[in-house]
C-alpha positions as CSV (number, residue, x, y, z in Angstrom):
1,E,-142.0,-177.9,-28.6
2,N,-139.3,-180.2,-30.1
3,G,-137.2,-177.2,-30.6
4,F,-139.7,-175.6,-33.0
5,L,-141.2,-172.1,-32.8
6,D,-145.0,-171.7,-33.0
7,L,-145.8,-169.2,-35.7
8,K,-149.1,-167.7,-36.8
9,I,-149.9,-166.4,-40.3
10,P,-152.8,-164.0,-40.8
11,L,-155.3,-165.1,-43.4
12,D,-155.5,-161.6,-45.0
13,Q,-151.9,-162.1,-46.3
14,F,-153.5,-164.2,-49.1
15,K,-155.7,-161.6,-50.7
16,S,-153.9,-162.2,-54.0
17,L,-155.5,-165.7,-54.0
18,K,-158.3,-164.2,-56.0
19,A,-156.2,-164.6,-59.0
20,S,-155.4,-168.2,-58.5
21,P,-157.1,-171.3,-60.1
22,W,-158.6,-172.0,-56.6
23,S,-160.3,-168.6,-56.4
24,N,-163.9,-168.2,-55.4
25,L,-164.3,-165.5,-58.0
26,S,-165.6,-166.4,-61.4
27,Y,-163.3,-166.3,-64.4
28,K,-164.7,-162.9,-65.5
29,Q,-164.3,-161.5,-62.0
30,R,-160.6,-162.4,-61.7
31,P,-158.0,-159.6,-62.3
32,K,-157.4,-159.2,-66.1
33,S,-153.6,-159.0,-65.5
34,T,-153.6,-162.7,-64.5
35,T,-156.2,-164.2,-66.7
36,S,-156.3,-162.6,-70.2
37,Q,-152.6,-161.9,-70.8
38,T,-149.8,-164.1,-72.2
39,F,-147.5,-162.5,-69.6
40,L,-148.0,-163.9,-66.1
41,D,-146.0,-162.8,-63.1
42,M,-147.7,-164.7,-60.3
43,K,-148.8,-168.4,-60.1
44,F,-150.1,-170.5,-57.3
45,V,-148.8,-174.1,-57.6
46,R,-149.3,-177.3,-55.6
47,L,-146.2,-179.5,-55.7
48,T,-146.2,-183.2,-54.6
49,A,-143.1,-185.3,-54.4
50,G,-143.4,-189.0,-55.1
51,S,-144.0,-191.5,-52.4
52,G,-141.5,-194.4,-51.8
53,G,-142.4,-197.8,-53.2
54,N,-143.3,-200.6,-50.8
55,G,-141.0,-203.4,-49.9
56,A,-141.6,-206.9,-51.2
57,I,-142.5,-210.1,-49.4
58,S,-140.9,-212.9,-51.3
59,F,-139.0,-216.1,-50.7
60,F,-136.3,-217.9,-52.8
61,R,-137.7,-220.9,-54.7
62,D,-136.0,-223.5,-57.0
63,A,-136.4,-227.1,-57.8
64,G,-134.4,-228.3,-54.9
65,R,-135.5,-225.7,-52.3
66,P,-139.3,-225.1,-52.1
67,N,-139.0,-223.0,-48.9
68,G,-136.0,-220.8,-49.3
69,P,-134.9,-217.6,-47.4
70,P,-136.6,-214.3,-47.9
71,D,-135.5,-212.3,-51.0
72,G,-137.9,-209.4,-51.2
73,G,-136.3,-206.2,-52.4
74,N,-136.7,-202.6,-51.2
75,G,-139.1,-200.1,-52.8
76,G,-137.7,-197.4,-54.9
77,N,-137.5,-193.8,-53.7
78,G,-140.1,-191.3,-54.7
79,G,-139.3,-188.6,-57.3
80,N,-138.0,-185.2,-56.2
81,I,-139.2,-181.8,-57.5
82,Y,-136.5,-179.3,-58.5
83,V,-136.6,-175.7,-59.8
84,Q,-134.1,-174.0,-62.1
85,A,-133.9,-170.4,-63.2
86,I,-133.0,-169.8,-66.8
87,E,-132.5,-166.7,-68.9
88,S,-134.5,-167.7,-71.9
89,L,-137.9,-167.3,-70.1
90,N,-139.6,-164.0,-69.2
91,S,-143.0,-165.1,-67.9
92,L,-144.7,-167.7,-65.6
93,H,-147.6,-168.4,-68.0
94,H,-146.1,-171.9,-68.9
95,L,-146.4,-173.1,-65.3
96,K,-149.1,-175.6,-64.4
97,S,-151.2,-175.4,-61.3
98,T,-150.1,-178.8,-60.0
99,Y,-147.0,-180.9,-60.4
100,A,-146.7,-184.5,-59.0
101,A,-143.5,-186.5,-59.3
102,K,-143.7,-190.2,-59.9
103,S,-143.8,-192.6,-56.9
104,G,-141.1,-195.3,-56.5
105,V,-141.8,-198.8,-57.8
106,S,-142.3,-201.5,-55.2
107,G,-139.6,-204.0,-54.7
108,S,-139.8,-207.5,-56.2
109,K,-138.4,-211.0,-55.7
110,H,-134.8,-212.1,-56.2
111,Q,-133.6,-209.1,-54.0
112,L,-134.6,-206.6,-56.7
113,D,-135.1,-203.1,-55.6
114,G,-137.9,-201.0,-57.2
115,A,-137.0,-198.2,-59.6
116,N,-136.9,-194.7,-58.2
117,G,-139.7,-192.3,-59.3
118,E,-139.0,-189.9,-62.1
119,D,-138.0,-186.4,-60.9
120,I,-139.6,-183.1,-62.1
121,I,-137.6,-180.0,-63.0
122,I,-139.6,-176.8,-63.1
123,T,-138.0,-174.0,-65.2
124,V,-138.7,-170.4,-64.3
125,P,-137.4,-167.0,-65.4
126,V,-134.5,-165.3,-63.6
127,G,-136.0,-163.0,-61.0
128,T,-138.6,-165.5,-59.8
129,I,-139.3,-165.6,-56.0
130,I,-140.8,-168.8,-54.6
131,R,-142.7,-168.5,-51.3
132,W,-144.3,-171.3,-49.3
133,I,-148.0,-170.8,-48.4
134,P,-150.5,-172.9,-46.5
135,D,-152.8,-175.3,-48.2
136,I,-154.6,-173.3,-50.9
137,K,-157.9,-175.2,-50.4
138,E,-157.9,-174.4,-46.7
139,V,-157.2,-170.7,-47.5
140,K,-160.0,-170.7,-50.0
141,K,-162.4,-172.3,-47.5
142,L,-161.7,-169.8,-44.8
143,Q,-161.9,-166.8,-47.2
144,K,-165.3,-168.1,-48.5
145,E,-166.5,-168.2,-44.9
146,G,-165.4,-164.7,-44.3
147,A,-163.0,-165.7,-41.5
148,S,-160.7,-162.7,-42.0
149,T,-159.3,-163.0,-38.4
150,E,-158.3,-166.6,-38.7
151,Y,-154.7,-167.6,-38.4
152,F,-152.7,-170.5,-39.7
153,N,-150.5,-172.2,-37.1
154,I,-147.2,-173.5,-38.4
155,K,-143.8,-174.6,-37.0
156,G,-140.6,-172.8,-37.7
157,F,-137.0,-172.4,-36.4
158,G,-134.0,-170.1,-36.6
159,E,-130.5,-170.5,-37.9
160,V,-129.2,-172.2,-34.8
161,D,-130.6,-173.8,-31.7
162,G,-132.1,-171.3,-29.3
163,D,-132.6,-168.7,-32.0
164,F,-136.1,-167.1,-31.6
165,N,-135.9,-165.3,-34.9
166,P,-137.6,-167.8,-37.3
167,K,-135.8,-168.2,-40.6
168,Y,-137.4,-171.5,-41.9
169,V,-140.8,-173.1,-41.9
170,Q,-140.8,-176.8,-41.0
171,L,-142.9,-179.0,-43.3
172,F,-144.3,-182.3,-42.3
173,R,-145.2,-185.4,-44.3
174,D,-148.5,-187.2,-44.0
175,S,-146.8,-190.6,-43.4
176,Y,-146.9,-193.4,-40.9
177,E,-145.6,-193.0,-37.4
178,I,-142.3,-194.5,-36.1
179,G,-142.8,-198.2,-35.6
180,K,-145.8,-198.3,-37.9
181,G,-146.1,-198.9,-41.7
182,W,-145.9,-202.7,-41.7
183,L,-147.4,-204.7,-44.5
184,Y,-148.3,-208.3,-43.7
185,K,-149.0,-211.5,-45.7
186,E,-151.3,-214.3,-44.5
187,Y,-151.7,-212.9,-41.0
188,D,-152.9,-209.5,-39.9
189,E,-151.3,-206.9,-37.6
190,E,-153.0,-208.1,-34.5
191,Y,-151.4,-211.6,-34.9
192,Y,-147.9,-210.2,-35.1
193,Q,-148.3,-207.6,-32.3
194,D,-148.8,-210.5,-29.8
195,K,-145.5,-212.2,-30.8
196,D,-142.5,-211.4,-28.7
197,Y,-140.1,-211.9,-31.6
198,F,-141.9,-209.3,-33.6
199,T,-142.0,-206.9,-30.7
200,E,-138.2,-207.2,-30.4
201,L,-137.7,-206.8,-34.1
202,N,-139.9,-203.7,-34.2
203,K,-137.8,-202.0,-31.5
204,K,-134.8,-202.4,-33.7
205,V,-136.7,-201.2,-36.8
206,Q,-137.9,-198.1,-34.9
207,K,-134.3,-196.9,-34.7
208,Y,-134.2,-197.0,-38.5
209,D,-137.6,-195.2,-38.7
210,K,-136.3,-192.5,-36.3
211,A,-133.2,-191.9,-38.5
212,T,-135.5,-191.7,-41.6
213,Y,-137.8,-189.3,-39.8
214,T,-134.9,-187.1,-38.7
215,E,-133.5,-187.1,-42.3
216,E,-137.0,-186.0,-43.5
217,L,-137.1,-183.1,-41.0
218,N,-133.7,-181.9,-42.1
219,N,-134.8,-181.9,-45.8
220,D,-138.4,-180.7,-45.4
221,I,-137.7,-177.1,-44.7
222,F,-138.2,-173.9,-46.7
223,P,-137.0,-170.2,-46.1
224,I,-139.8,-168.1,-44.6
225,A,-138.6,-165.1,-46.7
226,G,-138.8,-167.3,-49.8
227,L,-136.3,-168.5,-52.4
228,D,-135.0,-165.6,-54.6
229,L,-133.8,-166.9,-57.9
230,N,-132.2,-163.6,-59.0
231,Q,-129.3,-165.4,-60.9
232,P,-129.4,-168.2,-63.4
233,S,-129.2,-171.6,-61.6
234,K,-126.0,-173.6,-62.4
235,K,-127.9,-176.7,-61.4
236,P,-131.5,-177.5,-60.4
237,L,-132.4,-176.6,-56.8
238,L,-134.3,-179.2,-54.6
239,L,-137.7,-178.0,-53.5
240,L,-139.4,-181.2,-52.3
241,K,-137.7,-184.5,-51.7
242,G,-139.5,-187.8,-52.5
243,G,-140.3,-190.4,-49.9
244,K,-137.9,-193.2,-49.0
245,G,-138.6,-196.7,-50.3
246,G,-139.9,-199.3,-47.9
247,L,-137.7,-202.3,-46.7
248,G,-138.3,-205.7,-48.2
249,N,-138.5,-208.8,-46.1
250,I,-134.9,-209.7,-46.8
251,H,-134.0,-207.3,-44.0
252,F,-136.0,-209.1,-41.3
253,L,-134.4,-212.5,-41.3
254,T,-133.1,-213.3,-37.8
255,N,-132.3,-216.3,-35.7
256,L,-135.9,-216.3,-34.4
257,I,-137.6,-215.2,-37.6
258,R,-136.8,-217.6,-40.5
259,N,-139.8,-216.8,-42.7
260,P,-140.6,-213.0,-42.3
261,R,-144.0,-212.6,-44.0
262,F,-144.0,-208.8,-43.6
263,C,-142.2,-205.8,-45.0
264,K,-142.4,-202.0,-44.7
265,E,-144.4,-199.4,-46.6
266,G,-142.6,-196.6,-48.5
267,R,-142.6,-193.2,-46.9
268,A,-145.1,-190.7,-48.2
269,G,-144.0,-187.9,-50.5
270,L,-144.3,-184.3,-49.4
271,S,-147.2,-182.2,-50.8
272,Q,-147.1,-178.4,-50.3
273,C,-148.4,-175.2,-52.0
274,F,-146.2,-172.4,-53.2
275,V,-146.6,-169.0,-54.9
276,F,-144.2,-168.2,-57.8
277,E,-143.8,-164.5,-58.2
278,L,-141.8,-162.9,-61.0
279,K,-140.0,-159.6,-60.4
280,L,-138.4,-158.4,-63.6
281,L,-134.7,-157.4,-63.3
282,A,-134.8,-153.9,-64.7
283,D,-132.4,-151.1,-63.7
284,L,-135.1,-148.4,-64.0
285,G,-138.8,-148.5,-63.7
286,L,-141.2,-146.3,-65.7
287,V,-144.2,-145.2,-63.7
288,G,-147.0,-143.0,-65.0
289,L,-150.7,-142.4,-65.5
290,P,-152.5,-144.1,-68.3
291,N,-151.7,-142.5,-71.7
292,A,-148.9,-140.4,-70.2
293,G,-146.6,-141.6,-73.1
294,K,-144.6,-144.3,-71.4
295,S,-144.8,-146.7,-74.2
296,T,-144.0,-144.1,-76.8
297,L,-141.0,-143.0,-74.8
298,L,-139.8,-146.6,-74.4
299,R,-140.0,-147.1,-78.1
300,A,-137.9,-144.0,-78.7
301,I,-135.1,-144.8,-76.3
302,S,-134.8,-148.6,-76.4
303,N,-135.1,-151.7,-78.6
304,A,-138.5,-152.5,-77.0
305,R,-141.7,-152.3,-79.2
306,P,-144.6,-152.0,-76.8
307,K,-148.1,-151.4,-78.0
308,V,-148.9,-147.7,-78.6
309,G,-152.3,-146.1,-78.9
310,A,-154.4,-143.0,-78.3
311,W,-156.4,-144.6,-75.5
312,A,-155.8,-145.3,-71.8
313,F,-154.4,-148.6,-70.6
314,T,-152.6,-149.3,-73.9
315,T,-150.0,-151.2,-71.8
316,L,-151.6,-154.3,-70.2
317,E,-148.4,-156.1,-69.3
318,P,-144.9,-155.1,-68.4
319,T,-142.3,-154.5,-71.1
320,V,-138.6,-154.4,-70.7
321,G,-136.4,-152.5,-73.0
322,T,-132.6,-152.3,-73.2
323,I,-130.9,-148.9,-73.6
324,S,-127.4,-148.4,-75.0
325,L,-125.3,-145.5,-73.7
326,G,-122.6,-146.0,-76.3
327,I,-120.0,-148.5,-77.4
328,D,-117.7,-147.8,-74.5
329,K,-120.4,-147.5,-71.9
330,P,-122.7,-150.1,-70.2
331,S,-126.3,-150.5,-71.2
332,F,-129.2,-150.6,-68.9
333,T,-132.8,-151.9,-68.8
334,V,-136.1,-150.1,-68.3
335,A,-139.4,-151.7,-67.3
336,D,-142.6,-150.1,-68.5
337,I,-145.6,-151.2,-66.4
338,P,-149.3,-150.5,-66.9
339,G,-150.6,-147.1,-66.0
340,I,-151.7,-146.3,-62.4
341,I,-154.8,-144.4,-61.5
342,E,-156.2,-142.9,-58.3
343,G,-157.4,-145.5,-55.9
344,A,-155.2,-148.3,-57.3
345,S,-153.5,-149.0,-54.0
346,T,-156.6,-148.7,-51.8
347,E,-159.5,-149.8,-54.0
348,G,-157.8,-151.8,-56.7
349,K,-159.0,-149.5,-59.4
350,G,-157.7,-149.9,-63.0
351,L,-155.1,-152.6,-63.1
352,G,-154.2,-151.9,-59.5
353,L,-150.7,-152.2,-58.4
354,E,-150.3,-155.8,-59.6
355,F,-147.3,-155.0,-61.7
356,L,-145.4,-152.7,-59.3
357,R,-143.3,-155.7,-58.1
358,H,-141.4,-155.3,-61.4
359,V,-139.9,-151.9,-60.3
360,E,-139.2,-153.0,-56.7
361,R,-135.7,-154.4,-57.7
362,S,-134.8,-151.3,-59.8
363,S,-132.3,-148.8,-58.5
364,G,-134.2,-145.9,-59.8
365,L,-137.7,-144.7,-60.8
366,A,-138.6,-142.6,-63.8
367,F,-142.0,-140.8,-63.4
368,V,-143.5,-140.1,-66.8
369,I,-145.7,-137.0,-66.6
370,S,-147.6,-135.6,-69.6
371,L,-147.4,-131.9,-70.1
372,G,-150.7,-132.3,-72.0
373,S,-152.4,-132.9,-68.6
374,V,-154.4,-130.2,-67.0
375,D,-152.3,-130.3,-63.8
376,P,-148.9,-132.2,-64.2
377,I,-148.0,-131.5,-60.5
378,S,-151.2,-133.2,-59.3
379,D,-150.4,-136.2,-61.6
380,L,-147.0,-136.6,-60.0
381,T,-148.3,-136.2,-56.5
382,L,-150.9,-138.9,-57.2
383,L,-148.3,-141.3,-58.4
384,I,-146.1,-140.7,-55.4
385,K,-149.1,-141.3,-53.1
386,E,-150.1,-144.5,-54.9
387,L,-146.6,-146.0,-54.8
388,G,-146.1,-145.2,-51.1
389,P,-142.9,-144.4,-49.2
390,K,-141.8,-148.1,-48.9
391,R,-141.5,-148.6,-52.7
392,M,-139.8,-145.2,-53.1
393,N,-137.3,-145.8,-50.3
394,N,-133.7,-145.5,-51.4
395,K,-134.7,-145.0,-55.0
396,R,-133.2,-142.4,-57.3
397,V,-135.9,-140.4,-59.0
398,L,-136.1,-138.8,-62.4
399,V,-139.2,-137.0,-63.8
400,V,-139.6,-137.2,-67.6
401,A,-142.0,-134.5,-68.9
402,T,-143.5,-135.9,-72.1
403,K,-145.5,-134.2,-74.9
404,A,-143.4,-131.0,-74.6
405,D,-144.5,-130.0,-78.1
406,L,-148.1,-129.3,-77.0
407,K,-149.5,-125.8,-76.5
408,D,-148.8,-124.2,-73.1
409,S,-146.4,-127.0,-72.2
410,Q,-143.6,-124.6,-71.4
411,N,-145.5,-122.9,-68.6
412,K,-146.5,-126.2,-67.1
413,F,-142.9,-127.5,-67.3
414,V,-141.7,-124.4,-65.4
415,Q,-144.2,-125.1,-62.6
416,L,-143.4,-128.8,-62.6
417,K,-139.6,-128.2,-62.4
418,R,-140.1,-126.0,-59.4
419,F,-141.9,-128.8,-57.6
420,V,-139.4,-131.4,-58.6
421,D,-136.4,-129.2,-57.6
422,D,-137.9,-128.8,-54.1
423,N,-137.8,-132.6,-53.7
424,G,-134.2,-132.8,-54.8
425,W,-134.9,-134.7,-58.0
426,K,-134.1,-134.1,-61.7
427,V,-136.6,-133.4,-64.5
428,V,-136.2,-133.3,-68.3
429,P,-138.7,-132.4,-71.0
430,C,-139.0,-134.3,-74.2
431,C,-141.3,-135.2,-77.2
432,A,-140.8,-138.9,-77.8
433,K,-143.1,-138.9,-80.8
434,N,-140.9,-136.4,-82.6
435,N,-137.7,-137.8,-81.1
436,E,-136.9,-134.4,-79.5
437,N,-134.5,-134.2,-76.5
438,V,-134.4,-138.0,-76.3
439,E,-130.6,-138.2,-76.0
440,K,-130.8,-136.0,-72.8
441,V,-133.5,-138.3,-71.4
442,I,-131.3,-141.3,-72.0
443,Q,-128.3,-139.6,-70.3
444,L,-130.3,-138.7,-67.2
445,M,-131.9,-142.2,-67.1
446,G,-128.4,-143.7,-67.2
447,E,-127.5,-141.6,-64.2
448,C,-130.8,-142.6,-62.4
449,A,-130.0,-146.2,-63.1
450,D,-126.5,-145.7,-61.6
451,K,-124.8,-146.5,-64.9
452,L,-123.1,-143.2,-65.4
């Protein structure tokens, strides 16, 4: 219909809504990773562009001309909403739940157009992905009712006409229809609809309305795959465009209409919901069980200073460290994410897999396995299972065996090395606490990050 593709979005795609401000869960029930930490890597936001200001109904007046020609100006355009990725940010915690740009000011007499609404520029960290989602309140309502099989019906289209592979979602404004949106003075709409001169005028204005509507359709689109801000933005990128200002009565002076006591409303601004998701840009991701020694290792090999303790789940938010390979060699970054436990991917145990998005962009994975564990091979097998084949696809893999200074660690390392060799990966033992074999770990990490 109208060249659009009918698309259906399953409701269960929005399970992560439980962490949003519109969640049905209480504050205590929401995931700790999105409520109690200063680091925030996912945010649900409602954005509303400004509406256009209304046109003015006014007539020129002076001492010698009590009944002059129309001089009502146009309304100002509504404010736009932009986004810009900058390098100085590393979290989404500063984002608000709602942003609303200012509406345009109505026109006034003496042919004065109203001022445009003030724009909003939202700054985000480099590595942020912005995705369009259906109205959050509707999602929440359906989830509360348990309607897990419900679908959202949306319109989309491809790159070119006739392309049945949807690339963009078409957004629609809640504004007046073509030929509508008139504002009247002294008389009501019914009075003017019976007048032939107004009917003829409205036919001409409908051409203007159609052009405005077509312009809105061209602007009100968003990539289905999302907007990936993986590089600093040279200039702000337009997300939502404000509504166009309405026409003042100065435009409706004709041979038959000498005193037009009507004007046009401003077009409504666009209001949509988006999810902002941050994926840190690290060359290598550290993955391990709680208390496997990831944070201690990161402190030993990089400039990062994550929290270190003798208890599980010391790391509650991702940490990125920069590792130098030497003056004449490139450096690389390593992301340390909270520990993963069994059942994280299927039952959401522990901190779940909330932070694994930060290793999805990395070129390699470093599994940190403690030789102090009863069965290091089982630990590694568990991590591989929880990550799944999709996250490990096309990734270089290095296994770092920590706590090599403990008793019986040598026998465990021999067994672990045999298992790792069978998978075609590399393994290296170390004791980060005592800074033993750390240089070898850095070298192999550089290779895994494709920097050597």
